[in-house]
N, CA and C atoms as a LAMMPS dump frame, in Angstrom:
ITEM: TIMESTEP
0
ITEM: NUMBER OF ATOMS
486
ITEM: BOX BOUNDS ff ff ff
-5.0000000000000000e+02 5.0000000000000000e+02
-5.0000000000000000e+02 5.0000000000000000e+02
-5.0000000000000000e+02 5.0000000000000000e+02
ITEM: ATOMS id mol type element x y z
1 1 1 N -313.84 -115.822 -427.845
2 1 2 C -314.031 -117.291 -427.76
3 1 3 C -315.541 -117.559 -428.341
4 2 1 N -315.583 -118.848 -429.085
5 2 2 C -316.945 -118.903 -429.759
6 2 3 C -317.678 -120.048 -428.745
7 3 1 N -318.833 -119.434 -428.836
8 3 2 C -319.874 -120.07 -427.649
9 3 3 C -320.955 -120.648 -428.657
10 4 1 N -322.017 -121.437 -428.274
11 4 2 C -323.128 -122.129 -428.357
12 4 3 C -324.193 -121.376 -427.739
13 5 1 N -324.946 -120.819 -428.233
14 5 2 C -326.169 -120.202 -427.532
15 5 3 C -327.198 -120.707 -427.927
16 6 1 N -328.33 -121.038 -427.246
17 6 2 C -329.597 -121.698 -427.487
18 6 3 C -330.676 -120.68 -426.909
19 7 1 N -331.721 -120.334 -427.921
20 7 2 C -332.377 -119.247 -427.777
21 7 3 C -333.537 -119.844 -428.03
22 8 1 N -334.368 -119.527 -427.306
23 8 2 C -336.249 -119.457 -427.539
24 8 3 C -336.844 -120.98 -427.071
25 9 1 N -335.786 -121.887 -427.295
26 9 2 C -336.742 -122.964 -426.902
27 9 3 C -335.757 -124.259 -426.647
28 10 1 N -336.084 -125.33 -425.599
29 10 2 C -335.424 -126.598 -425.543
30 10 3 C -335.158 -127.246 -426.718
31 11 1 N -333.422 -127.736 -426.644
32 11 2 C -333.157 -128.494 -427.78
33 11 3 C -332.408 -129.752 -427.247
34 12 1 N -332.257 -130.551 -428.308
35 12 2 C -331.071 -131.654 -427.923
36 12 3 C -330.097 -132.057 -428.755
37 13 1 N -329.095 -131.838 -428.209
38 13 2 C -327.494 -131.363 -428.82
39 13 3 C -326.344 -132.494 -428.342
40 14 1 N -325.963 -133.309 -429.439
41 14 2 C -325.322 -134.381 -429.127
42 14 3 C -325.842 -135.393 -427.512
43 15 1 N -326.911 -135.403 -427.675
44 15 2 C -327.632 -136.308 -426.505
45 15 3 C -327.775 -135.786 -425.086
46 16 1 N -327.422 -133.938 -425.406
47 16 2 C -327.616 -133.332 -424.584
48 16 3 C -328.839 -132.474 -424.328
49 17 1 N -329.564 -132.654 -423.501
50 17 2 C -330.95 -131.882 -423.295
51 17 3 C -330.831 -130.251 -422.818
52 18 1 N -330.927 -129.499 -423.589
53 18 2 C -330.451 -127.842 -423.361
54 18 3 C -331.278 -127.364 -423.309
55 19 1 N -331.728 -126.285 -422.419
56 19 2 C -332.702 -125.116 -422.221
57 19 3 C -332.887 -124.031 -422.991
58 20 1 N -333.416 -123.362 -422.914
59 20 2 C -333.567 -122.26 -423.667
60 20 3 C -332.105 -121.012 -422.995
61 21 1 N -331.898 -119.897 -423.903
62 21 2 C -330.741 -119.178 -423.45
63 21 3 C -329.693 -119.842 -422.963
64 22 1 N -328.969 -121.063 -422.925
65 22 2 C -328.149 -121.355 -422.26
66 22 3 C -326.75 -120.971 -423.218
67 23 1 N -325.518 -120.776 -422.666
68 23 2 C -324.583 -120.686 -423.12
69 23 3 C -323.577 -121.795 -422.773
70 24 1 N -322.573 -122.178 -423.989
71 24 2 C -321.718 -123.309 -423.791
72 24 3 C -320.582 -122.86 -424.695
73 25 1 N -319.71 -122.636 -424.113
74 25 2 C -318.4 -122.112 -424.405
75 25 3 C -317.634 -123.455 -424.823
76 26 1 N -316.084 -123.059 -425.954
77 26 2 C -315.717 -123.698 -426.69
78 26 3 C -314.876 -124.984 -425.534
79 27 1 N -314.816 -125.96 -425.946
80 27 2 C -314.046 -127.107 -425.592
81 27 3 C -314.61 -127.655 -423.992
82 28 1 N -315.737 -128.014 -424.46
83 28 2 C -316.835 -128.345 -423.415
84 28 3 C -317.181 -129.793 -423.763
85 29 1 N -317.112 -131.046 -422.801
86 29 2 C -317.373 -131.921 -423.182
87 29 3 C -318.432 -132.369 -422.327
88 30 1 N -319.591 -132.486 -422.966
89 30 2 C -321.096 -132.851 -422.589
90 30 3 C -321.846 -133.846 -423.113
91 31 1 N -322.442 -134.965 -422.228
92 31 2 C -323.067 -135.794 -423.239
93 31 3 C -323.753 -136.621 -422.091
94 32 1 N -325.166 -136.595 -422.491
95 32 2 C -326.085 -137.661 -421.896
96 32 3 C -326.592 -136.729 -420.508
97 33 1 N -326.544 -135.481 -420.565
98 33 2 C -326.903 -134.619 -419.612
99 33 3 C -327.977 -133.834 -419.996
100 34 1 N -328.183 -132.738 -418.326
101 34 2 C -329.399 -131.84 -418.743
102 34 3 C -328.917 -130.631 -418.248
103 35 1 N -328.965 -129.608 -419.083
104 35 2 C -328.755 -128.202 -418.744
105 35 3 C -330.18 -127.066 -418.965
106 36 1 N -330.281 -126.882 -417.787
107 36 2 C -331.861 -125.996 -417.864
108 36 3 C -331.337 -124.744 -418.278
109 37 1 N -332.487 -123.851 -418.476
110 37 2 C -332.823 -122.376 -418.913
111 37 3 C -331.552 -121.526 -418.638
112 38 1 N -330.91 -120.647 -418.984
113 38 2 C -330.387 -119.442 -418.706
114 38 3 C -328.975 -120.037 -418.472
115 39 1 N -328.511 -121.262 -417.888
116 39 2 C -327.15 -121.743 -417.869
117 39 3 C -326.009 -121.24 -418.629
118 40 1 N -324.848 -121.191 -417.844
119 40 2 C -323.797 -120.866 -418.518
120 40 3 C -322.538 -121.865 -418.341
121 41 1 N -322.034 -122.387 -419.228
122 41 2 C -321.305 -123.608 -419.308
123 41 3 C -319.567 -122.965 -419.384
124 42 1 N -318.802 -123.012 -418.641
125 42 2 C -317.279 -122.36 -419.276
126 42 3 C -316.565 -123.318 -420.064
127 43 1 N -315.569 -122.971 -420.819
128 43 2 C -314.68 -123.576 -421.378
129 43 3 C -314.044 -124.7 -420.441
130 44 1 N -313.623 -125.806 -421.043
131 44 2 C -313.04 -127.109 -420.516
132 44 3 C -313.709 -127.782 -419.363
133 45 1 N -315.341 -127.616 -419.391
134 45 2 C -316.145 -128.585 -418.38
135 45 3 C -316.305 -129.593 -419.09
136 46 1 N -316.368 -130.534 -418.571
137 46 2 C -317.051 -132.053 -418.629
138 46 3 C -318.166 -132.405 -417.66
139 47 1 N -319.252 -132.57 -418.623
140 47 2 C -320.531 -133.146 -417.572
141 47 3 C -320.859 -133.831 -418.378
142 48 1 N -320.96 -135.287 -417.429
143 48 2 C -321.067 -136.922 -417.731
144 48 3 C -323.13 -136.817 -417.98
145 49 1 N -323.042 -138.041 -418.187
146 49 2 C -324.595 -138.549 -418.599
147 49 3 C -325.367 -138.804 -417.111
148 50 1 N -326.458 -138.498 -417.282
149 50 2 C -327.003 -138.725 -416.183
150 50 3 C -327.114 -137.327 -415.103
151 51 1 N -326.045 -136.484 -415.141
152 51 2 C -325.769 -134.981 -414.579
153 51 3 C -326.962 -133.942 -415.051
154 52 1 N -327.544 -133.359 -413.878
155 52 2 C -328.334 -132.494 -413.997
156 52 3 C -327.81 -130.789 -413.684
157 53 1 N -328.256 -130.262 -414.375
158 53 2 C -327.763 -128.72 -414.265
159 53 3 C -329.153 -127.727 -414.073
160 54 1 N -329.741 -127.027 -413.212
161 54 2 C -330.662 -126.38 -412.87
162 54 3 C -330.696 -125.251 -413.827
163 55 1 N -331.983 -124.25 -413.789
164 55 2 C -331.642 -123.006 -414.329
165 55 3 C -330.962 -121.92 -413.754
166 56 1 N -330.319 -121.2 -414.61
167 56 2 C -329.559 -119.993 -414.154
168 56 3 C -327.914 -120.478 -413.263
169 57 1 N -327.751 -121.621 -413.679
170 57 2 C -326.328 -122.05 -413.008
171 57 3 C -325.121 -121.099 -413.971
172 58 1 N -324.097 -121.029 -413.076
173 58 2 C -323.112 -120.793 -413.853
174 58 3 C -321.78 -121.833 -413.43
175 59 1 N -321.417 -122.587 -414.217
176 59 2 C -320.206 -123.423 -414.193
177 59 3 C -318.948 -122.859 -414.548
178 60 1 N -318.065 -122.762 -413.962
179 60 2 C -316.881 -121.979 -414.465
180 60 3 C -315.803 -122.899 -414.949
181 61 1 N -314.764 -122.472 -415.667
182 61 2 C -313.68 -123.641 -416.253
183 61 3 C -313.362 -124.479 -416.001
184 62 1 N -312.873 -125.761 -416.501
185 62 2 C -311.737 -126.709 -415.711
186 62 3 C -312.737 -127.392 -414.776
187 63 1 N -314.168 -127.498 -414.706
188 63 2 C -314.514 -127.964 -413.785
189 63 3 C -315.216 -129.606 -414.163
190 64 1 N -315.363 -130.163 -413.329
191 64 2 C -315.701 -131.722 -413.522
192 64 3 C -317.248 -131.994 -412.747
193 65 1 N -318.619 -132.461 -413.742
194 65 2 C -319.755 -132.606 -413.241
195 65 3 C -320.001 -134.169 -413.596
196 66 1 N -319.403 -134.859 -412.581
197 66 2 C -319.657 -136.319 -413.068
198 66 3 C -321.016 -136.834 -413.357
199 67 1 N -321.369 -138.105 -413.476
200 67 2 C -322.429 -138.735 -413.164
201 67 3 C -323.118 -138.894 -412.053
202 68 1 N -324.41 -138.401 -411.625
203 68 2 C -324.933 -138.647 -410.631
204 68 3 C -324.938 -137.227 -409.703
205 69 1 N -324.432 -136.283 -410.33
206 69 2 C -324.519 -134.558 -409.638
207 69 3 C -325.753 -134.087 -410.258
208 70 1 N -326.157 -133.64 -409.165
209 70 2 C -327.585 -132.717 -409.533
210 70 3 C -327.549 -131.307 -409.19
211 71 1 N -327.516 -130.211 -409.761
212 71 2 C -327.324 -129.032 -409.358
213 71 3 C -328.807 -128.198 -409.44
214 72 1 N -329.042 -127.471 -408.123
215 72 2 C -330.173 -127.089 -408.293
216 72 3 C -330.362 -125.602 -409.414
217 73 1 N -331.165 -125.001 -409.037
218 73 2 C -331.385 -123.707 -409.913
219 73 3 C -330.411 -122.419 -409.04
220 74 1 N -329.648 -121.531 -409.99
221 74 2 C -329.19 -120.506 -409.065
222 74 3 C -327.465 -121.006 -408.654
223 75 1 N -327.216 -122.204 -409.289
224 75 2 C -325.975 -122.568 -408.685
225 75 3 C -324.826 -121.98 -408.92
226 76 1 N -323.705 -121.587 -408.426
227 76 2 C -322.287 -121.213 -408.916
228 76 3 C -321.474 -122.082 -408.654
229 77 1 N -320.563 -122.683 -409.435
230 77 2 C -319.559 -123.633 -409.509
231 77 3 C -318.213 -122.972 -409.953
232 78 1 N -317.02 -122.607 -409.017
233 78 2 C -315.978 -121.766 -409.357
234 78 3 C -315.039 -123.061 -410.397
235 79 1 N -313.894 -122.33 -410.693
236 79 2 C -313.109 -122.777 -411.586
237 79 3 C -312.743 -124.224 -411.161
238 80 1 N -312.588 -125.141 -411.922
239 80 2 C -311.697 -126.556 -411.42
240 80 3 C -312.232 -127.16 -410.229
241 81 1 N -313.789 -127.205 -409.892
242 81 2 C -314.495 -127.765 -408.941
243 81 3 C -314.513 -129.178 -409.655
244 82 1 N -314.297 -130.181 -408.673
245 82 2 C -314.047 -131.633 -408.894
246 82 3 C -315.533 -132.186 -408.027
247 83 1 N -316.139 -133.013 -408.371
248 83 2 C -317.323 -133.973 -407.837
249 83 3 C -316.611 -135.395 -407.981
250 84 1 N -316.949 -136.163 -406.873
251 84 2 C -316.767 -137.732 -407.247
252 84 3 C -318.062 -138.292 -407.208
253 85 1 N -318.125 -139.438 -407.583
254 85 2 C -319.438 -140.22 -407.622
255 85 3 C -319.134 -141.669 -407.351
256 86 1 N -318.057 -141.966 -406.598
257 86 2 C -317.917 -143.324 -406.439
258 86 3 C -316.991 -143.614 -404.801
259 87 1 N -317.527 -144.279 -403.718
260 87 2 C -316.965 -144.073 -402.59
261 87 3 C -315.486 -145.037 -402.277
262 88 1 N -315.528 -145.884 -403.336
263 88 2 C -314.602 -146.986 -403.326
264 88 3 C -313.922 -147.458 -404.69
265 89 1 N -313.205 -146.079 -405.373
266 89 2 C -312.833 -146.461 -406.55
267 89 3 C -311.527 -147.301 -406.658
268 90 1 N -311.305 -147.926 -407.754
269 90 2 C -310.989 -149.164 -407.929
270 90 3 C -310.695 -149.201 -409.534
271 91 1 N -309.68 -149.636 -410.266
272 91 2 C -309.466 -149.706 -411.666
273 91 3 C -309.605 -151.022 -412
274 92 1 N -309.657 -152.336 -410.878
275 92 2 C -309.528 -153.343 -411.623
276 92 3 C -310.28 -154.504 -410.015
277 93 1 N -310.576 -155.456 -410.402
278 93 2 C -311.597 -156.152 -409.893
279 93 3 C -310.485 -157.279 -408.847
280 94 1 N -310.96 -157.784 -407.952
281 94 2 C -309.974 -158.728 -407.327
282 94 3 C -309.271 -159.811 -408.128
283 95 1 N -309.775 -160.294 -409.146
284 95 2 C -309.222 -161.205 -410.122
285 95 3 C -308.196 -160.369 -410.955
286 96 1 N -308.104 -158.921 -410.953
287 96 2 C -307.345 -158.498 -412.199
288 96 3 C -307.663 -157.706 -413.203
289 97 1 N -308.983 -158.296 -413.233
290 97 2 C -309.637 -157.99 -414.637
291 97 3 C -309.984 -156.22 -414.57
292 98 1 N -310.39 -155.482 -415.537
293 98 2 C -310.757 -154.471 -415.527
294 98 3 C -312.025 -154.153 -414.788
295 99 1 N -312.547 -153.01 -413.95
296 99 2 C -313.701 -153.049 -413.711
297 99 3 C -314.343 -152.363 -415.117
298 100 1 N -315.633 -152.584 -415.01
299 100 2 C -316.446 -152.121 -415.864
300 100 3 C -317.474 -151.104 -415.309
301 101 1 N -318.733 -150.594 -415.357
302 101 2 C -319.773 -149.814 -414.962
303 101 3 C -320.726 -150.844 -414.334
304 102 1 N -320.676 -152.022 -414.273
305 102 2 C -321.642 -153.115 -413.448
306 102 3 C -320.426 -153.266 -412.308
307 103 1 N -319.318 -152.939 -412.145
308 103 2 C -318.444 -153.185 -411.137
309 103 3 C -318.248 -152.282 -409.812
310 104 1 N -319.181 -151.239 -410.092
311 104 2 C -319.217 -149.865 -409.068
312 104 3 C -320.362 -149.583 -408.713
313 105 1 N -320.761 -149.079 -407.458
314 105 2 C -321.795 -148.557 -407.272
315 105 3 C -322.143 -146.91 -407.167
316 106 1 N -323.277 -146.492 -408.304
317 106 2 C -322.91 -144.821 -408.279
318 106 3 C -323.732 -144.309 -407.163
319 107 1 N -322.878 -143.198 -406.589
320 107 2 C -323.405 -142.518 -405.507
321 107 3 C -323.711 -141.234 -405.733
322 108 1 N -324.982 -140.602 -405.657
323 108 2 C -325.314 -139.223 -406.274
324 108 3 C -324.988 -138.428 -405.258
325 109 1 N -324.837 -137.048 -405.744
326 109 2 C -324.588 -135.699 -404.916
327 109 3 C -325.764 -134.81 -405.118
328 110 1 N -325.946 -134.176 -404.24
329 110 2 C -327.094 -132.845 -404.617
330 110 3 C -326.648 -131.707 -404.334
331 111 1 N -326.526 -130.702 -405.081
332 111 2 C -326.426 -129.315 -404.507
333 111 3 C -327.911 -128.451 -404.867
334 112 1 N -328.122 -128.085 -403.903
335 112 2 C -329.32 -127.082 -403.884
336 112 3 C -329.268 -126.032 -404.107
337 113 1 N -330.49 -125.491 -404.384
338 113 2 C -330.653 -123.663 -405.179
339 113 3 C -329.595 -123.212 -404.501
340 114 1 N -329.311 -122.009 -405.262
341 114 2 C -328.491 -121.087 -404.996
342 114 3 C -327.174 -120.848 -404.143
343 115 1 N -326.598 -122.637 -403.882
344 115 2 C -325.431 -122.665 -403.43
345 115 3 C -324.383 -122.145 -404.384
346 116 1 N -323.28 -122.127 -403.851
347 116 2 C -322.005 -121.648 -404.243
348 116 3 C -320.711 -122.106 -404.004
349 117 1 N -320.045 -123.044 -404.911
350 117 2 C -319.01 -123.544 -404.527
351 117 3 C -317.73 -123.033 -405.087
352 118 1 N -316.626 -122.648 -404.241
353 118 2 C -315.546 -121.881 -404.651
354 118 3 C -314.547 -122.867 -405.634
355 119 1 N -313.521 -122.16 -406.294
356 119 2 C -312.579 -122.755 -407.083
357 119 3 C -311.672 -123.805 -406.317
358 120 1 N -311.758 -124.899 -406.998
359 120 2 C -310.766 -126.045 -406.815
360 120 3 C -311.229 -126.502 -405.48
361 121 1 N -312.522 -126.52 -405.261
362 121 2 C -313.265 -127.61 -404.114
363 121 3 C -313.257 -128.815 -404.672
364 122 1 N -313.418 -129.658 -403.703
365 122 2 C -313.613 -131.126 -404.061
366 122 3 C -314.546 -131.371 -403.344
367 123 1 N -316.036 -132.212 -403.916
368 123 2 C -316.985 -132.655 -403.103
369 123 3 C -317.215 -134.153 -403.439
370 124 1 N -317.184 -134.623 -402.395
371 124 2 C -317.035 -136.131 -402.123
372 124 3 C -318.447 -136.641 -402.541
373 125 1 N -318.419 -138.214 -403.041
374 125 2 C -319.945 -138.66 -403.291
375 125 3 C -320.563 -138.695 -402.161
376 126 1 N -321.965 -138.331 -402.359
377 126 2 C -322.898 -139.005 -401.509
378 126 3 C -323.349 -137.484 -400.617
379 127 1 N -323.158 -136.258 -400.863
380 127 2 C -322.971 -135.246 -399.664
381 127 3 C -324.18 -134.308 -400.691
382 128 1 N -324.911 -133.915 -399.391
383 128 2 C -326.127 -133.005 -400.165
384 128 3 C -325.535 -131.505 -399.417
385 129 1 N -325.463 -130.513 -400.278
386 129 2 C -325.091 -129.282 -400.195
387 129 3 C -326.426 -128.41 -400.134
388 130 1 N -326.745 -127.836 -399.097
389 130 2 C -327.901 -126.884 -398.726
390 130 3 C -327.917 -125.626 -399.715
391 131 1 N -329.068 -125.185 -399.542
392 131 2 C -329.824 -123.978 -400.257
393 131 3 C -328.637 -122.606 -399.725
394 132 1 N -328.455 -122.575 -400.79
395 132 2 C -327.555 -121.092 -400.276
396 132 3 C -326.2 -121.146 -399.586
397 133 1 N -326 -122.419 -399.281
398 133 2 C -324.556 -123.029 -398.575
399 133 3 C -323.652 -122.344 -399.605
400 134 1 N -322.434 -121.938 -399.156
401 134 2 C -321.226 -121.367 -399.72
402 134 3 C -320.198 -122.374 -399.058
403 135 1 N -319.203 -122.736 -400.244
404 135 2 C -318.112 -123.756 -400.224
405 135 3 C -317.227 -122.925 -400.414
406 136 1 N -316.005 -122.845 -399.513
407 136 2 C -314.391 -121.944 -399.454
408 136 3 C -313.783 -122.786 -400.863
409 137 1 N -312.794 -121.662 -401.397
410 137 2 C -312.152 -122.237 -402.465
411 137 3 C -311.132 -123.144 -401.866
412 138 1 N -310.669 -124.559 -402.559
413 138 2 C -310.12 -125.467 -402.148
414 138 3 C -310.696 -126.097 -401.24
415 139 1 N -311.74 -126.17 -400.657
416 139 2 C -312.1 -126.942 -399.415
417 139 3 C -312.072 -128.333 -399.982
418 140 1 N -312.367 -129.388 -399.248
419 140 2 C -312.812 -130.948 -399.388
420 140 3 C -313.808 -131.17 -398.656
421 141 1 N -315.237 -131.086 -399.415
422 141 2 C -316.448 -131.204 -398.291
423 141 3 C -316.545 -133.335 -398.404
424 142 1 N -316.706 -133.409 -397.047
425 142 2 C -316.569 -135.025 -396.921
426 142 3 C -318.076 -135.219 -396.307
427 143 1 N -318.801 -134.432 -395.664
428 143 2 C -320.102 -134.631 -395.054
429 143 3 C -320.917 -133.411 -395.807
430 144 1 N -322.421 -133.432 -395.199
431 144 2 C -323.312 -132.833 -395.894
432 144 3 C -323.277 -131.415 -395.081
433 145 1 N -323.729 -130.401 -396.015
434 145 2 C -323.601 -128.714 -395.819
435 145 3 C -325.105 -128.059 -395.696
436 146 1 N -325.326 -128.136 -394.574
437 146 2 C -326.845 -127.471 -393.831
438 146 3 C -327.066 -125.929 -394.838
439 147 1 N -328.412 -125.669 -395.032
440 147 2 C -328.879 -124.682 -395.596
441 147 3 C -328.131 -123.287 -395.26
442 148 1 N -327.782 -122.545 -395.715
443 148 2 C -327.37 -121.108 -395.615
444 148 3 C -326.083 -121.111 -394.583
445 149 1 N -325.381 -121.923 -394.589
446 149 2 C -324.032 -122.627 -394.153
447 149 3 C -322.685 -122.049 -394.48
448 150 1 N -321.516 -121.2 -394.442
449 150 2 C -320.559 -121.236 -395.02
450 150 3 C -319.402 -122.496 -394.528
451 151 1 N -318.536 -123.245 -394.991
452 151 2 C -317.559 -124.125 -394.711
453 151 3 C -316.476 -123.693 -395.688
454 152 1 N -315.306 -124.196 -394.817
455 152 2 C -314.046 -123.883 -395.69
456 152 3 C -313.205 -125.181 -395.395
457 153 1 N -312.027 -125.431 -395.775
458 153 2 C -310.965 -126.145 -395.073
459 153 3 C -310.661 -127.446 -395.65
460 154 1 N -309.674 -128.25 -394.918
461 154 2 C -309.649 -129.722 -395.346
462 154 3 C -309.187 -130.35 -394.249
463 155 1 N -310.221 -131.197 -393.681
464 155 2 C -311.778 -131.354 -394.246
465 155 3 C -312.386 -129.914 -393.905
466 156 1 N -313.508 -129.555 -394.843
467 156 2 C -314.458 -128.794 -394.693
468 156 3 C -315.146 -128.844 -393.496
469 157 1 N -315.101 -127.398 -392.715
470 157 2 C -315.815 -127.378 -391.292
471 157 3 C -316.573 -125.913 -391.505
472 158 1 N -317.722 -125.839 -390.901
473 158 2 C -318.443 -125.023 -390.732
474 158 3 C -317.402 -123.26 -389.823
475 159 1 N -318.026 -122.52 -391.064
476 159 2 C -317.169 -121.211 -390.68
477 159 3 C -318.227 -120.458 -389.905
478 160 1 N -319.574 -120.568 -390.353
479 160 2 C -320.434 -119.531 -389.699
480 160 3 C -321.697 -120.08 -390.403
481 161 1 N -322.726 -119.614 -390.163
482 161 2 C -324.097 -119.467 -390.46
483 161 3 C -324.522 -118.37 -391.292
484 162 1 N -325.153 -118.317 -392.474
485 162 2 C -325.69 -116.628 -393.021
486 162 3 C -326.85 -116.495 -392.324
């Protein structure tokens, strides 16, 4: 599988700020975002404008990092993880016209340093996932997760403190 590897210096590729030693695999759709040093982005990942990826992160294939998502350093994102950024999504306005960027409110999500999110988890908008927290595979995270906490299930519930 072909990869793009950036060595030695920060670069800008297709309006994406890419740090040193970043690996980006085939079929990644990234635009207007920042990917910091040492991070690895798997195939079929989308990273939208305004998203930030910290140092030494690993984002597995088929994940969606939408606008307003900010990952700290050393964050692991499993396969098929989905983030949201709108608490009340609609295709049209009350008058039937299509919504535009002006018609909705961006709600940011923070994933702090060292957190891990299991495959196929869904993270709702406005959530803060604490340092070294662990989100179980398939979880639906509807509220903040404290530092050093493991959550799993639908909706995600505390399993234990680390």
